[in-house]
C-alpha positions in Angstrom: 125.7 38.8 271.5 127.9 40.0 274.3 127.8 37.8 277.3 128.9 39.5 280.5 130.3 37.1 283.1 130.7 37.8 286.8 134.3 38.8 287.8 134.7 36.7 290.9 138.3 37.7 291.6 138.0 41.4 290.9 139.0 42.1 294.6 141.5 39.4 294.8 139.8 36.6 296.8 136.6 35.2 295.4 133.6 37.4 296.0 130.2 36.8 294.3 128.9 40.3 295.0 129.7 43.8 293.7 128.2 47.3 294.0 129.2 50.1 291.7 128.0 53.5 290.4 126.8 53.4 286.8 129.5 56.1 285.9 132.2 53.6 286.9 131.2 51.1 284.3 130.1 53.5 281.5 132.7 52.0 279.1 131.8 48.4 279.8 129.1 45.9 278.6 126.4 46.7 281.2 126.2 50.3 280.4 126.7 50.4 276.7 124.0 50.2 274.0 125.2 46.9 272.7 122.8 44.0 273.2 124.1 41.7 275.9 123.1 39.1 278.6 124.7 38.5 282.1 125.1 35.4 284.1 124.1 37.0 287.4 121.3 38.9 289.2 121.3 42.7 289.0 119.5 45.5 290.8 119.6 49.0 289.5 118.8 52.0 291.8 118.0 55.0 289.6 118.2 58.1 291.7 118.3 60.9 289.1 117.5 61.1 285.4 115.7 59.2 282.7 116.5 56.3 280.3 115.1 53.2 278.8 115.8 49.5 278.4 114.9 47.2 275.6 114.3 43.8 277.2 113.6 41.0 274.8 112.0 43.4 272.3 109.9 45.2 274.9 110.7 48.9 275.4 110.5 50.0 279.1 111.0 53.6 280.1 113.1 54.5 283.2 112.0 57.5 285.3 113.9 58.1 288.5 113.5 57.5 291.3 112.9 53.8 290.7 114.5 50.3 291.1 114.9 47.8 288.2 115.4 44.1 288.7 117.0 41.7 286.1 117.6 38.0 286.3 120.4 36.2 284.6 120.3 35.5 280.8 117.8 38.3 279.9 118.9 40.0 276.6 118.8 43.7 276.9 120.0 47.1 275.5 120.2 50.2 277.4 119.8 54.0 276.7 121.2 55.6 279.8 122.8 58.8 278.5 120.3 61.0 280.4 120.8 59.1 283.7 122.6 61.3 286.2 122.9 59.0 289.2 122.5 55.2 289.4 123.9 52.6 291.7 124.0 48.9 290.8 124.3 45.8 293.0 124.9 42.5 291.3 125.4 38.9 292.7 125.5 35.3 291.9 122.6 33.3 293.3 124.9 31.0 295.2 126.1 34.1 297.3 122.8 34.1 299.2 121.6 30.5 298.9 124.6 28.9 300.4 124.7 31.4 303.3 121.0 30.9 304.2 121.0 27.2 303.5 117.6 28.1 301.8 117.8 27.1 298.1 114.2 28.5 297.7 115.1 32.1 299.0 115.3 33.8 295.6 112.0 32.1 294.5 110.4 34.0 297.4 111.1 37.4 295.9 108.4 38.5 293.6 110.6 40.8 291.5 112.8 37.9 290.4 109.9 35.7 289.3 110.2 36.5 285.6 107.6 37.7 283.1 104.8 37.1 285.5 105.6 40.3 287.4 107.0 43.8 286.5 110.7 44.4 286.6 110.3 48.0 287.8 109.6 49.4 291.3 108.7 53.1 291.2 109.9 54.9 294.4 109.1 58.2 296.2 112.1 60.5 296.8 112.0 59.9 300.5 112.3 56.1 300.0 115.6 56.0 298.2 117.8 56.9 301.2 117.0 53.7 303.0 118.4 51.7 300.1 121.3 54.0 299.4 122.5 53.6 303.1 122.7 49.9 302.5 124.4 50.2 299.2 127.1 52.5 300.5 127.6 50.1 303.5 128.2 47.3 301.0 130.6 49.5 298.9 132.5 50.5 302.0 132.8 46.9 303.1 134.0 45.7 299.7 136.7 48.4 299.7 138.0 47.2 303.1 137.6 43.4 302.9 138.3 41.4 306.0 138.0 37.8 307.1 134.4 38.2 308.1 133.4 40.5 305.3 131.4 37.8 303.4 129.1 37.3 306.4 128.5 41.1 306.7 128.0 41.5 303.0 125.4 38.7 302.9 123.6 40.3 305.9 123.5 43.7 304.1 122.2 42.0 300.9 119.6 40.0 302.7 118.3 43.1 304.3 118.2 44.9 301.0 116.4 42.1 299.3 113.8 41.8 302.0 113.1 45.5 302.1 112.7 45.6 298.4 110.3 42.7 298.4 108.2 44.5 301.0 108.1 47.5 298.9 107.3 45.6 295.8 104.4 43.6 297.3 103.0 46.8 298.8 103.2 48.8 295.6 101.7 46.0 293.4 99.1 45.0 296.1 100.4 41.3 296.2 99.6 39.0 299.0 103.1 38.4 299.9 102.5 34.7 300.8 105.4 33.3 298.8 107.0 33.0 302.3 104.2 30.8 303.6 103.2 28.6 300.7 105.9 26.1 300.4 104.0 24.2 297.7 104.3 27.1 295.2 108.1 27.6 296.1 108.6 23.9 295.5 106.6 24.2 292.2 109.0 26.9 291.0 112.0 24.9 292.0 110.7 21.7 290.3 110.1 23.8 287.1 113.7 24.9 287.0 114.9 21.3 287.7 112.5 19.4 285.3 111.2 21.7 282.6 113.2 20.0 279.9 111.6 16.6 280.6 108.2 17.5 282.2 105.7 20.0 280.8 102.2 19.0 282.0 100.3 20.1 285.1 99.6 16.4 285.9 103.4 15.7 286.2 104.1 18.6 288.5 101.0 17.9 290.6 102.3 14.3 291.0 105.7 15.5 292.1 104.0 17.8 294.6 101.6 15.0 295.8 98.5 17.1 295.1 95.8 17.0 292.4 95.7 19.2 289.4 92.8 21.4 290.6 94.8 22.2 293.8 97.9 23.2 291.8 95.8 25.4 289.6 94.1 27.0 292.5 97.5 27.9 294.1 98.8 29.3 290.8 95.7 31.4 290.5 96.0 32.6 294.1 99.7 33.7 293.7 100.1 34.4 290.0 96.6 34.9 288.7 97.4 32.3 286.0 96.7 28.7 285.3 99.5 26.2 286.2 99.7 25.3 282.5 100.5 29.0 281.6 103.3 29.1 284.2 104.7 25.9 282.8 104.6 27.2 279.3 106.4 30.4 280.3 109.1 28.4 282.0 109.5 26.3 279.0 109.8 29.2 276.6 112.4 30.8 279.0 114.5 27.7 278.9 114.3 27.5 275.1 115.2 31.2 274.8 118.2 30.6 277.1 119.5 27.8 274.9 118.9 29.8 271.7 120.9 32.8 272.9 123.7 31.1 274.9 124.5 27.9 273.0 125.4 26.8 269.5 122.7 24.1 269.5 120.6 23.8 266.4 116.9 24.4 266.6 116.4 20.6 266.2 118.8 19.9 269.1 117.0 22.4 271.4 113.7 20.9 270.4 114.7 17.3 271.4 116.5 18.6 274.5 113.1 20.0 275.6 111.2 16.8 274.9 109.3 18.0 271.8 108.4 15.0 269.6 109.5 16.9 266.4 111.2 20.3 265.7 108.1 21.4 263.9 106.1 21.1 267.2 108.8 23.2 268.9 108.6 25.9 266.3 104.9 26.0 266.5 105.0 26.3 270.4 107.8 29.0 270.3 105.9 31.1 267.8 102.8 30.9 269.9 104.8 32.3 272.9 107.0 34.9 271.2 105.5 35.6 267.7 108.9 34.6 266.3 110.3 31.4 265.0 113.2 30.1 267.0 115.6 30.9 264.2 114.2 34.4 263.8 114.4 34.9 267.6 118.1 33.9 267.6 118.9 36.1 264.6 117.2 39.1 266.3 119.4 39.0 269.4 122.6 37.5 268.1 
């Protein structure tokens, strides 16, 4: 499978942000029909036309105007031949996290929380100009880089991400309290850090200094799911990542994720994806 890396030195000095028209990259990995993954965050602003994306076997129709959000390492195939206008902004997580000194920032954005939430935000025609104005400001600054451009670009991106999160929480009638509930943010962070070794509600509740019932209550309040379901989803995502981006055997991935035996890993993975690990890898690579 094609793996698209971020070109940090595209503009000379290192820059972990880029903004392009879809037409500018029509001959490259992001726009072609070939199955691929990326190592960075992407946000697509579809202004005119229709298309589709096959994301991990799920077919999703694209009808402009809308915004589509993708996290790193999600295998996808595009069909965008009928898309007339689309702008894309993509960035490395470190671009925002180091600037804000808030390593939890991206965890606060509902649209980057993974399979728990939709990747699409439908828009009305009169809503797109607000985002286009920011996107064009980013492009203009990138084309005229100065010593203080990184700070200005981060400010533009920060504004864009916040406005998108507001629109997303409003459209999907979400509570928006990921900004206030630090325990849930810490839970998400702990999952990323420890999912290979810790896979029970008891373990994460202990790390958060709360009981299991409290953690389950918080997960139901924010995600409408049990904490155990959130943990299983994170574990499955980590296993998928290794299957698609490494040469490790199924047995090696099994032991890396603390399964007592490869057979238990295979059973778990099939329960989450309806495919064995080997079949999943073969389908995408």
